[in-house]
Phi, psi and omega in degrees: 000125181273144176251150177244131179281134180239135176238126177241110185258148175048052180261162173229150183281139182268354179195185180289154175285131181261114183253136176216157175249123184242162178286125177246188180296327184242037179107202182288140178225143180284137176228125178240144176236131177221154177244123180245141180236138179220159181252141172237148182252139178231150178087187179212162179063221182289340181268013180290129182236149174254140179232127180273138178235121178252130179233133176265114184258148172247133177241152184232154172067218183298325178300321179294316180297317179296318179298318180295327182281320190254347182250152177209183180305129179091351179300142179263133184216159163244134182232135172239131181200198182227152177251134178220160177291141178230054183275149177208164179263135176219122180053039177080000179244147179276128175256124184263136179209171178226148179231136177253121179244124181281133175255324178224143176218127178255129177272120186263348180282150173288167179299320180296317179295318180296315179298317180296320180294318180291332181268025174086021176074021180272073183261048178284185182299322182296313183287330178292322178292325180289326182281334185297316181299323179296321181287325183274347181274359180288150178289150174298152185306318182289346180267349180285156175285147177297155185293338181273356181274000000 
């Protein structure tokens, strides 16, 4: 069965991430489902049109748990994944379907935006001031330890 790579750039989530734990080969495994929508532009000049594309993605394991914890409605993401056939037999007839599985997901929101979204969108002056010290106290990227250490 061939897979097709799908890239969805600059998308935002249309709702909350739905997390469940399902039976896997080695016990329970996290499964998250999210719907991301992005716009693509076609044409040029005055005839330029925008077309919205919504894709329902499935994430697995630790990636699913992280998405459920840190993403919410309106979160901005880039997703790279694969499309595969999800056909099955029902009552002797073939039902055709497709499934999108995320392999990589980039969180595009800042820490302050993410915290405000998780706290019910209360991004007033008070909450922004509280979130700023946490974001500025981080080490510069070159001073962090590599991920393999």
